PDB file as gemmi writes it, atoms N, CA and C in Angstrom:
CRYST1    1.000    1.000    1.000  90.00  90.00  90.00 P 1                      
ATOM      1  N   MET A   1       0.789  -1.277  -0.055  1.00  0.00           N  
ATOM      2  CA  MET A   1       0.223   0.059  -0.139  1.00  0.00           C  
ATOM      3  C   MET A   1       0.639   1.572  -0.011  1.00  0.00           C  
ATOM      4  N   ARG A   2       1.958   1.413   0.747  1.00  0.00           N  
ATOM      5  CA  ARG A   2       2.776   2.699   0.894  1.00  0.00           C  
ATOM      6  C   ARG A   2       3.211   2.703  -0.388  1.00  0.00           C  
ATOM      7  N   ARG A   3       4.055   1.669  -1.328  1.00  0.00           N  
ATOM      8  CA  ARG A   3       4.645   1.924  -2.197  1.00  0.00           C  
ATOM      9  C   ARG A   3       3.610   2.225  -3.598  1.00  0.00           C  
ATOM     10  N   TRP A   4       2.505   1.721  -3.588  1.00  0.00           N  
ATOM     11  CA  TRP A   4       1.231   2.042  -4.308  1.00  0.00           C  
ATOM     12  C   TRP A   4       0.851   3.858  -4.193  1.00  0.00           C  
ATOM     13  N   THR A   5       1.648   4.130  -2.784  1.00  0.00           N  
ATOM     14  CA  THR A   5       0.952   5.858  -2.349  1.00  0.00           C  
ATOM     15  C   THR A   5       1.946   6.543  -2.750  1.00  0.00           C  
ATOM     16  N   GLN A   6       3.143   6.058  -2.918  1.00  0.00           N  
ATOM     17  CA  GLN A   6       4.432   6.800  -3.180  1.00  0.00           C  
ATOM     18  C   GLN A   6       4.150   6.974  -4.596  1.00  0.00           C  
ATOM     19  N   ARG A   7       4.341   5.894  -5.696  1.00  0.00           N  
ATOM     20  CA  ARG A   7       4.106   5.842  -6.949  1.00  0.00           C  
ATOM     21  C   ARG A   7       2.937   6.965  -7.236  1.00  0.00           C  
ATOM     22  N   THR A   8       1.845   6.965  -6.851  1.00  0.00           N  
ATOM     23  CA  THR A   8       0.676   7.890  -6.942  1.00  0.00           C  
ATOM     24  C   THR A   8       0.859   9.123  -7.091  1.00  0.00           C  
ATOM     25  N   HIS A   9       1.793   9.338  -6.059  1.00  0.00           N  
ATOM     26  CA  HIS A   9       2.413  10.827  -5.432  1.00  0.00           C  
ATOM     27  C   HIS A   9       3.225  11.285  -6.449  1.00  0.00           C  
ATOM     28  N   LEU A  10       4.150  10.562  -6.738  1.00  0.00           N  
ATOM     29  CA  LEU A  10       5.595  11.198  -8.101  1.00  0.00           C  
ATOM     30  C   LEU A  10       4.716  10.982  -9.149  1.00  0.00           C  
ATOM     31  N   ALA A  11       3.460  10.088  -9.694  1.00  0.00           N  
ATOM     32  CA  ALA A  11       2.823  10.702 -10.779  1.00  0.00           C  
ATOM     33  C   ALA A  11       1.843  11.561 -11.011  1.00  0.00           C  
ATOM     34  N   GLY A  12       1.428  11.970  -9.857  1.00  0.00           N  
ATOM     35  CA  GLY A  12       0.778  13.309  -9.955  1.00  0.00           C  
ATOM     36  C   GLY A  12       1.984  14.441  -9.624  1.00  0.00           C  
ATOM     37  N   LEU A  13       3.155  14.061  -9.243  1.00  0.00           N  
ATOM     38  CA  LEU A  13       3.995  15.403  -9.228  1.00  0.00           C  
ATOM     39  C   LEU A  13       4.404  15.789 -10.773  1.00  0.00           C  
ATOM     40  N   VAL A  14       4.990  14.485 -11.074  1.00  0.00           N  
ATOM     41  CA  VAL A  14       5.277  14.784 -12.606  1.00  0.00           C  
ATOM     42  C   VAL A  14       4.302  15.337 -13.701  1.00  0.00           C  
ATOM     43  N   ALA A  15       3.101  15.336 -13.303  1.00  0.00           N  
ATOM     44  CA  ALA A  15       1.797  15.736 -14.447  1.00  0.00           C  
ATOM     45  C   ALA A  15       1.981  17.018 -14.123  1.00  0.00           C  
ATOM     46  N   LEU A  16       1.570  17.483 -12.536  1.00  0.00           N  
ATOM     47  CA  LEU A  16       1.780  18.803 -12.175  1.00  0.00           C  
ATOM     48  C   LEU A  16       3.081  19.746 -12.887  1.00  0.00           C  
ATOM     49  N   THR A  17       4.279  18.963 -12.923  1.00  0.00           N  
ATOM     50  CA  THR A  17       5.307  19.919 -13.321  1.00  0.00           C  
ATOM     51  C   THR A  17       5.347  20.045 -14.750  1.00  0.00           C  
ATOM     52  N   LEU A  18       5.016  18.499 -15.565  1.00  0.00           N  
ATOM     53  CA  LEU A  18       4.763  19.076 -16.448  1.00  0.00           C  
ATOM     54  C   LEU A  18       3.854  20.298 -17.153  1.00  0.00           C  
ATOM     55  N   THR A  19       2.675  20.319 -16.315  1.00  0.00           N  
ATOM     56  CA  THR A  19       1.743  21.503 -17.042  1.00  0.00           C  
ATOM     57  C   THR A  19       1.957  22.105 -16.899  1.00  0.00           C  
ATOM     58  N   ALA A  20       2.732  22.571 -15.546  1.00  0.00           N  
ATOM     59  CA  ALA A  20       3.149  24.324 -14.816  1.00  0.00           C  
ATOM     60  C   ALA A  20       4.221  24.628 -16.129  1.00  0.00           C  
ATOM     61  N   CYS A  21       5.107  23.680 -16.801  1.00  0.00           N  
ATOM     62  CA  CYS A  21       6.455  24.199 -17.126  1.00  0.00           C  
ATOM     63  C   CYS A  21       5.907  23.972 -18.352  1.00  0.00           C  
ATOM     64  N   ALA A  22       5.059  23.930 -19.270  1.00  0.00           N  
ATOM     65  CA  ALA A  22       4.042  23.987 -20.632  1.00  0.00           C  
ATOM     66  C   ALA A  22       4.886  25.361 -20.937  1.00  0.00           C  
ATOM     67  N   PRO A  23       5.254  25.637 -22.401  1.00  0.00           N  
ATOM     68  CA  PRO A  23       5.680  27.166 -22.974  1.00  0.00           C  
ATOM     69  C   PRO A  23       4.140  27.617 -23.431  1.00  0.00           C  
ATOM     70  N   ALA A  24       4.304  28.844 -22.542  1.00  0.00           N  
ATOM     71  CA  ALA A  24       3.179  30.085 -22.901  1.00  0.00           C  
ATOM     72  C   ALA A  24       2.470  29.788 -23.986  1.00  0.00           C  
ATOM     73  N   GLU A  25       1.438  30.456 -24.284  1.00  0.00           N  
ATOM     74  CA  GLU A  25       0.586  30.503 -25.652  1.00  0.00           C  
ATOM     75  C   GLU A  25       1.307  31.763 -26.244  1.00  0.00           C  
ATOM     76  N   ARG A  26       2.052  31.612 -27.258  1.00  0.00           N  
ATOM     77  CA  ARG A  26       2.420  31.888 -28.434  1.00  0.00           C  
ATOM     78  C   ARG A  26       1.727  31.704 -29.738  1.00  0.00           C  
ATOM     79  N   VAL A  27       1.208  32.840 -29.863  1.00  0.00           N  
ATOM     80  CA  VAL A  27       0.761  32.324 -31.487  1.00  0.00           C  
ATOM     81  C   VAL A  27       1.313  33.401 -32.217  1.00  0.00           C  
ATOM     82  N   PRO A  28       1.609  32.815 -33.540  1.00  0.00           N  
ATOM     83  CA  PRO A  28       2.741  33.478 -34.911  1.00  0.00           C  
ATOM     84  C   PRO A  28       1.715  34.910 -35.176  1.00  0.00           C  
ATOM     85  N   VAL A  29       1.838  35.910 -35.228  1.00  0.00           N  
ATOM     86  CA  VAL A  29       1.284  36.596 -36.052  1.00  0.00           C  
ATOM     87  C   VAL A  29       2.293  37.450 -37.027  1.00  0.00           C  
ATOM     88  N   ARG A  30       1.485  37.751 -38.270  1.00  0.00           N  
ATOM     89  CA  ARG A  30       2.615  37.933 -39.721  1.00  0.00           C  
ATOM     90  C   ARG A  30       3.620  39.265 -39.169  1.00  0.00           C  
ATOM     91  N   GLY A  31       4.999  38.716 -39.225  1.00  0.00           N  
ATOM     92  CA  GLY A  31       5.880  39.771 -38.934  1.00  0.00           C  
ATOM     93  C   GLY A  31       6.010  40.163 -38.106  1.00  0.00           C  
ATOM     94  N   GLY A  32       5.354  39.505 -36.795  1.00  0.00           N  
ATOM     95  CA  GLY A  32       5.347  40.229 -35.280  1.00  0.00           C  
ATOM     96  C   GLY A  32       5.587  39.224 -33.695  1.00  0.00           C  
ATOM     97  N   VAL A  33       5.242  39.429 -33.067  1.00  0.00           N  
ATOM     98  CA  VAL A  33       4.985  38.469 -32.095  1.00  0.00           C  
ATOM     99  C   VAL A  33       3.958  38.881 -31.140  1.00  0.00           C  
ATOM    100  N   ALA A  34       3.373  37.721 -30.948  1.00  0.00           N  
ATOM    101  CA  ALA A  34       2.117  37.710 -29.772  1.00  0.00           C  
ATOM    102  C   ALA A  34       2.131  36.717 -28.837  1.00  0.00           C  
ATOM    103  N   VAL A  35       2.093  37.400 -27.584  1.00  0.00           N  
ATOM    104  CA  VAL A  35       2.129  36.474 -26.074  1.00  0.00           C  
ATOM    105  C   VAL A  35       0.713  37.260 -25.361  1.00  0.00           C  
ATOM    106  N   THR A  36       0.590  36.010 -24.500  1.00  0.00           N  
ATOM    107  CA  THR A  36      -0.342  36.526 -23.200  1.00  0.00           C  
ATOM    108  C   THR A  36       0.702  36.846 -22.020  1.00  0.00           C  
ATOM    109  N   ASP A  37       0.423  37.689 -21.516  1.00  0.00           N  
ATOM    110  CA  ASP A  37       0.868  38.313 -20.143  1.00  0.00           C  
ATOM    111  C   ASP A  37       0.234  37.320 -18.940  1.00  0.00           C  
ATOM    112  N   ASP A  38       1.034  37.633 -17.961  1.00  0.00           N  
ATOM    113  CA  ASP A  38       0.420  37.400 -16.444  1.00  0.00           C  
ATOM    114  C   ASP A  38      -0.776  37.537 -15.833  1.00  0.00           C  
ATOM    115  N   ALA A  39      -1.722  38.493 -16.487  1.00  0.00           N  
ATOM    116  CA  ALA A  39      -2.932  39.302 -16.378  1.00  0.00           C  
ATOM    117  C   ALA A  39      -3.888  38.465 -17.907  1.00  0.00           C  
ATOM    118  N   SER A  40      -2.977  37.689 -18.284  1.00  0.00           N  
ATOM    119  CA  SER A  40      -4.375  37.542 -19.769  1.00  0.00           C  
ATOM    120  C   SER A  40      -4.603  37.974 -20.482  1.00  0.00           C  
ATOM    121  N   ARG A  41      -3.725  39.058 -20.297  1.00  0.00           N  
ATOM    122  CA  ARG A  41      -4.340  40.394 -21.986  1.00  0.00           C  
ATOM    123  C   ARG A  41      -2.977  39.953 -22.934  1.00  0.00           C  
ATOM    124  N   ARG A  42      -3.789  39.508 -24.017  1.00  0.00           N  
ATOM    125  CA  ARG A  42      -3.127  39.573 -25.163  1.00  0.00           C  
ATOM    126  C   ARG A  42      -1.889  40.859 -25.971  1.00  0.00           C  
ATOM    127  N   VAL A  43      -0.874  40.632 -25.844  1.00  0.00           N  
ATOM    128  CA  VAL A  43      -0.247  41.801 -25.732  1.00  0.00           C  
ATOM    129  C   VAL A  43       0.788  41.417 -27.513  1.00  0.00           C  
ATOM    130  N   THR A  44       0.197  42.287 -28.339  1.00  0.00           N  
ATOM    131  CA  THR A  44       0.961  42.141 -29.778  1.00  0.00           C  
ATOM    132  C   THR A  44       2.090  43.317 -29.990  1.00  0.00           C  
ATOM    133  N   LEU A  45       3.223  42.919 -30.547  1.00  0.00           N  
ATOM    134  CA  LEU A  45       4.020  43.790 -30.962  1.00  0.00           C  
ATOM    135  C   LEU A  45       4.402  43.497 -32.643  1.00  0.00           C  
ATOM    136  N   ALA A  46       4.775  44.572 -32.947  1.00  0.00           N  
ATOM    137  CA  ALA A  46       4.876  44.543 -34.731  1.00  0.00           C  
ATOM    138  C   ALA A  46       6.141  43.549 -34.933  1.00  0.00           C  
ATOM    139  N   ALA A  47       6.676  43.397 -34.525  1.00  0.00           N  
ATOM    140  CA  ALA A  47       8.238  43.030 -34.352  1.00  0.00           C  
ATOM    141  C   ALA A  47       8.832  43.202 -33.011  1.00  0.00           C  
ATOM    142  N   PRO A  48       9.793  42.170 -32.646  1.00  0.00           N  
ATOM    143  CA  PRO A  48      10.655  41.830 -31.931  1.00  0.00           C  
ATOM    144  C   PRO A  48      11.015  43.633 -31.211  1.00  0.00           C  
ATOM    145  N   ALA A  49      10.973  43.748 -29.784  1.00  0.00           N  
ATOM    146  CA  ALA A  49      11.203  44.980 -29.349  1.00  0.00           C  
ATOM    147  C   ALA A  49      12.859  45.190 -29.692  1.00  0.00           C  
ATOM    148  N   ARG A  50      13.321  46.520 -30.215  1.00  0.00           N  
ATOM    149  CA  ARG A  50      14.642  46.695 -30.265  1.00  0.00           C  
ATOM    150  C   ARG A  50      15.070  47.441 -29.083  1.00  0.00           C  
ATOM    151  N   ARG A  51      14.386  48.221 -28.835  1.00  0.00           N  
ATOM    152  CA  ARG A  51      14.397  49.258 -27.659  1.00  0.00           C  
ATOM    153  C   ARG A  51      13.502  49.444 -26.206  1.00  0.00           C  
ATOM    154  N   VAL A  52      14.367  49.229 -25.229  1.00  0.00           N  
ATOM    155  CA  VAL A  52      13.861  48.207 -23.902  1.00  0.00           C  
ATOM    156  C   VAL A  52      14.259  48.870 -22.966  1.00  0.00           C  
ATOM    157  N   VAL A  53      13.307  49.572 -21.960  1.00  0.00           N  
ATOM    158  CA  VAL A  53      13.272  50.031 -20.606  1.00  0.00           C  
ATOM    159  C   VAL A  53      12.880  48.628 -19.512  1.00  0.00           C  
ATOM    160  N   SER A  54      13.932  48.617 -18.835  1.00  0.00           N  
ATOM    161  CA  SER A  54      13.931  47.626 -17.737  1.00  0.00           C  
ATOM    162  C   SER A  54      13.937  48.615 -15.986  1.00  0.00           C  
ATOM    163  N   LEU A  55      12.264  48.442 -15.617  1.00  0.00           N  
ATOM    164  CA  LEU A  55      12.355  48.991 -14.277  1.00  0.00           C  
ATOM    165  C   LEU A  55      12.379  48.284 -12.957  1.00  0.00           C  
ATOM    166  N   LEU A  56      12.943  46.886 -13.368  1.00  0.00           N  
ATOM    167  CA  LEU A  56      13.225  45.979 -12.134  1.00  0.00           C  
ATOM    168  C   LEU A  56      14.680  45.205 -12.618  1.00  0.00           C  
ATOM    169  N   PRO A  57      15.195  45.454 -11.747  1.00  0.00           N  
ATOM    170  CA  PRO A  57      17.113  44.649 -11.640  1.00  0.00           C  
ATOM    171  C   PRO A  57      17.126  43.559 -11.852  1.00  0.00           C  
ATOM    172  N   SER A  58      15.939  42.873 -11.617  1.00  0.00           N  
ATOM    173  CA  SER A  58      15.909  41.090 -12.431  1.00  0.00           C  
ATOM    174  C   SER A  58      15.528  40.958 -13.769  1.00  0.00           C  
ATOM    175  N   PHE A  59      14.655  41.841 -14.085  1.00  0.00           N  
ATOM    176  CA  PHE A  59      14.363  41.996 -15.767  1.00  0.00           C  
ATOM    177  C   PHE A  59      15.894  42.274 -16.187  1.00  0.00           C  
ATOM    178  N   THR A  60      16.477  43.096 -15.922  1.00  0.00           N  
ATOM    179  CA  THR A  60      17.699  43.904 -16.200  1.00  0.00           C  
ATOM    180  C   THR A  60      18.871  42.494 -16.482  1.00  0.00           C  
ATOM    181  N   GLU A  61      18.758  41.919 -15.179  1.00  0.00           N  
ATOM    182  CA  GLU A  61      19.982  40.802 -15.578  1.00  0.00           C  
ATOM    183  C   GLU A  61      19.418  39.881 -16.401  1.00  0.00           C  
ATOM    184  N   ILE A  62      18.325  39.315 -16.461  1.00  0.00           N  
ATOM    185  CA  ILE A  62      17.573  38.557 -17.624  1.00  0.00           C  
ATOM    186  C   ILE A  62      18.113  38.841 -18.879  1.00  0.00           C  
ATOM    187  N   LEU A  63      17.982  40.279 -19.496  1.00  0.00           N  
ATOM    188  CA  LEU A  63      18.067  40.861 -20.470  1.00  0.00           C  
ATOM    189  C   LEU A  63      19.797  40.632 -21.065  1.00  0.00           C  
ATOM    190  N   PHE A  64      20.617  40.612 -19.915  1.00  0.00           N  
ATOM    191  CA  PHE A  64      21.985  40.485 -20.354  1.00  0.00           C  
ATOM    192  C   PHE A  64      22.183  39.296 -20.519  1.00  0.00           C  
ATOM    193  N   ALA A  65      21.744  38.072 -19.800  1.00  0.00           N  
ATOM    194  CA  ALA A  65      21.824  37.014 -19.513  1.00  0.00           C  
ATOM    195  C   ALA A  65      21.446  36.210 -21.029  1.00  0.00           C  
ATOM    196  N   ILE A  66      20.322  36.647 -21.558  1.00  0.00           N  
ATOM    197  CA  ILE A  66      19.791  35.891 -22.953  1.00  0.00           C  
ATOM    198  C   ILE A  66      20.405  36.956 -23.749  1.00  0.00           C  
ATOM    199  N   GLY A  67      21.557  37.809 -23.359  1.00  0.00           N  
ATOM    200  CA  GLY A  67      22.274  38.143 -24.891  1.00  0.00           C  
ATOM    201  C   GLY A  67      21.307  39.607 -25.410  1.00  0.00           C  
ATOM    202  N   ALA A  68      20.319  39.835 -24.673  1.00  0.00           N  
ATOM    203  CA  ALA A  68      19.493  41.217 -25.277  1.00  0.00           C  
ATOM    204  C   ALA A  68      19.832  42.540 -24.817  1.00  0.00           C  
ATOM    205  N   GLY A  69      21.391  42.372 -23.847  1.00  0.00           N  
ATOM    206  CA  GLY A  69      21.518  43.976 -23.426  1.00  0.00           C  
ATOM    207  C   GLY A  69      21.693  44.978 -24.243  1.00  0.00           C  
ATOM    208  N   ASP A  70      22.297  44.505 -25.276  1.00  0.00           N  
ATOM    209  CA  ASP A  70      22.438  45.842 -26.276  1.00  0.00           C  
ATOM    210  C   ASP A  70      20.778  46.749 -26.705  1.00  0.00           C  
ATOM    211  N   ARG A  71      19.931  45.999 -26.439  1.00  0.00           N  
ATOM    212  CA  ARG A  71      18.482  46.341 -26.427  1.00  0.00           C  
ATOM    213  C   ARG A  71      17.917  47.165 -25.696  1.00  0.00           C  
ATOM    214  N   LEU A  72      18.683  47.063 -24.465  1.00  0.00           N  
ATOM    215  CA  LEU A  72      18.552  47.980 -23.136  1.00  0.00           C  
ATOM    216  C   LEU A  72      18.739  49.185 -23.350  1.00  0.00           C  
ATOM    217  N   VAL A  73      17.771  50.366 -23.437  1.00  0.00           N  
ATOM    218  CA  VAL A  73      18.106  51.850 -23.597  1.00  0.00           C  
ATOM    219  C   VAL A  73      17.803  52.654 -21.813  1.00  0.00           C  
ATOM    220  N   GLY A  74      17.003  52.185 -21.212  1.00  0.00           N  
ATOM    221  CA  GLY A  74      16.957  52.524 -19.942  1.00  0.00           C  
ATOM    222  C   GLY A  74      16.851  51.419 -18.471  1.00  0.00           C  
ATOM    223  N   ARG A  75      17.313  51.872 -17.371  1.00  0.00           N  
ATOM    224  CA  ARG A  75      17.232  51.055 -16.462  1.00  0.00           C  
ATOM    225  C   ARG A  75      16.789  52.172 -14.763  1.00  0.00           C  
ATOM    226  N   THR A  76      16.505  51.226 -14.394  1.00  0.00           N  
ATOM    227  CA  THR A  76      16.843  51.944 -12.893  1.00  0.00           C  
ATOM    228  C   THR A  76      17.799  52.311 -11.699  1.00  0.00           C  
ATOM    229  N   THR A  77      18.140  52.904 -11.133  1.00  0.00           N  
ATOM    230  CA  THR A  77      19.281  53.205 -10.263  1.00  0.00           C  
ATOM    231  C   THR A  77      19.246  52.080  -9.496  1.00  0.00           C  
ATOM    232  N   TRP A  78      19.005  51.058  -9.275  1.00  0.00           N  
ATOM    233  CA  TRP A  78      19.042  49.495  -8.666  1.00  0.00           C  
ATOM    234  C   TRP A  78      19.589  48.571  -9.665  1.00  0.00           C  
ATOM    235  N   CYS A  79      19.395  49.170 -10.726  1.00  0.00           N  
ATOM    236  CA  CYS A  79      19.805  47.589 -11.978  1.00  0.00           C  
ATOM    237  C   CYS A  79      21.189  47.881 -12.088  1.00  0.00           C  
ATOM    238  N   ASP A  80      22.259  47.384 -11.198  1.00  0.00           N  
ATOM    239  CA  ASP A  80      23.871  47.576 -11.533  1.00  0.00           C  
ATOM    240  C   ASP A  80      24.339  46.331 -11.946  1.00  0.00           C  
ATOM    241  N   TYR A  81      23.826  45.352 -11.599  1.00  0.00           N  
ATOM    242  CA  TYR A  81      24.289  44.020 -12.448  1.00  0.00           C  
ATOM    243  C   TYR A  81      23.994  43.505 -13.572  1.00  0.00           C  
ATOM    244  N   PRO A  82      24.569  42.832 -14.537  1.00  0.00           N  
ATOM    245  CA  PRO A  82      25.832  42.587 -14.711  1.00  0.00           C  
ATOM    246  C   PRO A  82      26.567  43.944 -15.186  1.00  0.00           C  
ATOM    247  N   PRO A  83      28.183  44.647 -14.538  1.00  0.00           N  
ATOM    248  CA  PRO A  83      28.496  45.537 -14.471  1.00  0.00           C  
ATOM    249  C   PRO A  83      28.352  46.709 -15.778  1.00  0.00           C  
ATOM    250  N   ALA A  84      27.597  45.579 -17.143  1.00  0.00           N  
ATOM    251  CA  ALA A  84      27.811  46.484 -18.390  1.00  0.00           C  
ATOM    252  C   ALA A  84      26.231  47.021 -18.418  1.00  0.00           C  
ATOM    253  N   ALA A  85      25.431  46.724 -17.187  1.00  0.00           N  
ATOM    254  CA  ALA A  85      24.297  47.801 -17.266  1.00  0.00           C  
ATOM    255  C   ALA A  85      24.579  48.907 -16.984  1.00  0.00           C  
ATOM    256  N   LEU A  86      25.682  49.009 -16.056  1.00  0.00           N  
ATOM    257  CA  LEU A  86      25.634  50.177 -15.589  1.00  0.00           C  
ATOM    258  C   LEU A  86      26.269  51.928 -16.797  1.00  0.00           C  
ATOM    259  N   ALA A  87      26.262  51.117 -17.873  1.00  0.00           N  
ATOM    260  CA  ALA A  87      26.591  51.668 -19.091  1.00  0.00           C  
ATOM    261  C   ALA A  87      24.856  52.196 -19.829  1.00  0.00           C  
ATOM    262  N   VAL A  88      24.055  52.098 -19.171  1.00  0.00           N  
ATOM    263  CA  VAL A  88      23.076  51.976 -19.761  1.00  0.00           C  
ATOM    264  C   VAL A  88      22.522  53.372 -19.114  1.00  0.00           C  
ATOM    265  N   PRO A  89      21.445  54.383 -19.765  1.00  0.00           N  
ATOM    266  CA  PRO A  89      21.112  55.639 -18.464  1.00  0.00           C  
ATOM    267  C   PRO A  89      20.239  55.352 -17.804  1.00  0.00           C  
ATOM    268  N   SER A  90      20.199  55.965 -16.367  1.00  0.00           N  
ATOM    269  CA  SER A  90      18.932  55.390 -15.691  1.00  0.00           C  
ATOM    270  C   SER A  90      18.009  56.622 -15.812  1.00  0.00           C  
ATOM    271  N   VAL A  91      17.076  56.218 -15.597  1.00  0.00           N  
ATOM    272  CA  VAL A  91      15.512  56.560 -15.274  1.00  0.00           C  
ATOM    273  C   VAL A  91      14.859  56.996 -14.097  1.00  0.00           C  
ATOM    274  N   GLY A  92      15.638  57.044 -13.036  1.00  0.00           N  
ATOM    275  CA  GLY A  92      15.613  57.099 -11.863  1.00  0.00           C  
ATOM    276  C   GLY A  92      15.489  56.432 -10.812  1.00  0.00           C  
ATOM    277  N   ASP A  93      14.706  56.340  -9.451  1.00  0.00           N  
ATOM    278  CA  ASP A  93      14.412  54.576  -8.520  1.00  0.00           C  
ATOM    279  C   ASP A  93      13.793  53.569  -9.115  1.00  0.00           C  
ATOM    280  N   GLY A  94      12.903  54.202 -10.174  1.00  0.00           N  
ATOM    281  CA  GLY A  94      11.909  52.931 -10.395  1.00  0.00           C  
ATOM    282  C   GLY A  94      10.265  53.155  -9.967  1.00  0.00           C  
ATOM    283  N   MET A  95      10.046  53.462  -9.078  1.00  0.00           N  
ATOM    284  CA  MET A  95       9.226  53.995  -8.354  1.00  0.00           C  
ATOM    285  C   MET A  95       9.169  55.157  -7.985  1.00  0.00           C  
ATOM    286  N   PRO A  96       8.294  56.145  -8.197  1.00  0.00           N  
ATOM    287  CA  PRO A  96       7.993  56.107  -9.617  1.00  0.00           C  
ATOM    288  C   PRO A  96       8.902  56.287 -10.585  1.00  0.00           C  
ATOM    289  N   PRO A  97       8.857  55.737 -11.703  1.00  0.00           N  
ATOM    290  CA  PRO A  97      10.188  56.180 -12.667  1.00  0.00           C  
ATOM    291  C   PRO A  97       9.529  57.992 -13.678  1.00  0.00           C  
ATOM    292  N   SER A  98      10.736  58.035 -14.155  1.00  0.00           N  
ATOM    293  CA  SER A  98      10.595  59.586 -14.897  1.00  0.00           C  
ATOM    294  C   SER A  98      10.067  59.183 -16.248  1.00  0.00           C  
ATOM    295  N   VAL A  99       8.441  59.333 -16.103  1.00  0.00           N  
ATOM    296  CA  VAL A  99       8.020  59.051 -17.744  1.00  0.00           C  
ATOM    297  C   VAL A  99       8.581  59.947 -18.509  1.00  0.00           C  
ATOM    298  N   GLN A 100       8.723  61.270 -18.187  1.00  0.00           N  
ATOM    299  CA  GLN A 100       9.342  62.125 -19.374  1.00  0.00           C  
ATOM    300  C   GLN A 100      10.748  61.602 -19.708  1.00  0.00           C  
ATOM    301  N   CYS A 101      11.742  61.392 -18.863  1.00  0.00           N  
ATOM    302  CA  CYS A 101      12.745  60.723 -19.477  1.00  0.00           C  
ATOM    303  C   CYS A 101      13.024  59.245 -20.136  1.00  0.00           C  
ATOM    304  N   MET A 102      11.629  58.173 -19.947  1.00  0.00           N  
ATOM    305  CA  MET A 102      11.887  57.604 -20.508  1.00  0.00           C  
ATOM    306  C   MET A 102      11.216  57.643 -22.060  1.00  0.00           C  
ATOM    307  N   MET A 103       9.913  58.636 -22.155  1.00  0.00           N  
ATOM    308  CA  MET A 103       9.399  58.771 -23.589  1.00  0.00           C  
ATOM    309  C   MET A 103      10.373  59.772 -24.456  1.00  0.00           C  
ATOM    310  N   SER A 104      11.309  60.208 -23.603  1.00  0.00           N  
ATOM    311  CA  SER A 104      12.101  60.959 -24.474  1.00  0.00           C  
ATOM    312  C   SER A 104      12.374  61.090 -25.700  1.00  0.00           C  
ATOM    313  N   ARG A 105      12.959  61.622 -26.823  1.00  0.00           N  
ATOM    314  CA  ARG A 105      12.978  61.366 -28.081  1.00  0.00           C  
ATOM    315  C   ARG A 105      14.337  60.705 -28.333  1.00  0.00           C  
ATOM    316  N   ALA A 106      15.094  60.606 -27.141  1.00  0.00           N  
ATOM    317  CA  ALA A 106      16.187  60.190 -27.417  1.00  0.00           C  
ATOM    318  C   ALA A 106      16.477  58.651 -27.284  1.00  0.00           C  
ATOM    319  N   TRP A 107      15.402  58.522 -26.429  1.00  0.00           N  
ATOM    320  CA  TRP A 107      15.364  56.666 -26.016  1.00  0.00           C  
ATOM    321  C   TRP A 107      13.943  56.423 -26.794  1.00  0.00           C  
ATOM    322  N   TRP A 108      12.761  56.793 -27.120  1.00  0.00           N  
ATOM    323  CA  TRP A 108      11.810  55.904 -27.218  1.00  0.00           C  
ATOM    324  C   TRP A 108      11.330  54.415 -26.905  1.00  0.00           C  
ATOM    325  N   PRO A 109      11.680  54.381 -26.154  1.00  0.00           N  
ATOM    326  CA  PRO A 109      11.292  52.465 -26.205  1.00  0.00           C  
ATOM    327  C   PRO A 109      10.023  52.165 -26.930  1.00  0.00           C  
ATOM    328  N   ARG A 110      10.247  51.062 -27.455  1.00  0.00           N  
ATOM    329  CA  ARG A 110       8.960  50.068 -27.557  1.00  0.00           C  
ATOM    330  C   ARG A 110       8.529  49.114 -26.514  1.00  0.00           C  
ATOM    331  N   LEU A 111       9.285  48.725 -25.613  1.00  0.00           N  
ATOM    332  CA  LEU A 111       8.935  47.651 -24.697  1.00  0.00           C  
ATOM    333  C   LEU A 111       9.218  48.687 -23.324  1.00  0.00           C  
ATOM    334  N   VAL A 112       8.261  48.355 -22.299  1.00  0.00           N  
ATOM    335  CA  VAL A 112       8.672  49.150 -20.722  1.00  0.00           C  
ATOM    336  C   VAL A 112       8.332  47.816 -19.804  1.00  0.00           C  
ATOM    337  N   ILE A 113       9.444  47.011 -19.440  1.00  0.00           N  
ATOM    338  CA  ILE A 113       9.454  46.142 -18.467  1.00  0.00           C  
ATOM    339  C   ILE A 113       8.924  46.658 -17.044  1.00  0.00           C  
ATOM    340  N   TRP A 114       7.849  46.733 -16.774  1.00  0.00           N  
ATOM    341  CA  TRP A 114       7.497  47.299 -15.611  1.00  0.00           C  
ATOM    342  C   TRP A 114       6.788  45.870 -14.592  1.00  0.00           C  
ATOM    343  N   PRO A 115       7.537  46.347 -12.979  1.00  0.00           N  
ATOM    344  CA  PRO A 115       6.904  45.249 -12.100  1.00  0.00           C  
ATOM    345  C   PRO A 115       5.498  44.996 -11.771  1.00  0.00           C  
ATOM    346  N   PRO A 116       4.954  44.112 -11.483  1.00  0.00           N  
ATOM    347  CA  PRO A 116       3.984  44.196 -10.938  1.00  0.00           C  
ATOM    348  C   PRO A 116       3.749  44.746  -9.536  1.00  0.00           C  
ATOM    349  N   LEU A 117       2.095  45.377  -9.761  1.00  0.00           N  
ATOM    350  CA  LEU A 117       1.819  46.161  -8.797  1.00  0.00           C  
ATOM    351  C   LEU A 117       1.099  45.352  -7.840  1.00  0.00           C  
TER     352      LEU A 117                                                      
END                                                                             
């Protein structure tokens, strides 16, 4: 009986893991990118974002880790890792960010990564 219970629990855990780790819904859009965000909203970009502002240090680190650090045009003062992030201009402390600074013609971001509130 105990062995059966362990196998049942293990099978359930594996099924739950596979379901939770399934890729997010990504529907191809002609020449663009469409995804569903955490709030179940459909977000569509005409092309992959080339100019990104990150308002969360962990997102800044992820962007550099996946090789998209060259697309980052703005960060918060707290985004200090990796060291290459310090070369990107800061938009302030993050909460509240300087909207005027982010939307200036010099930066004109296509995507702003904002932490959940």
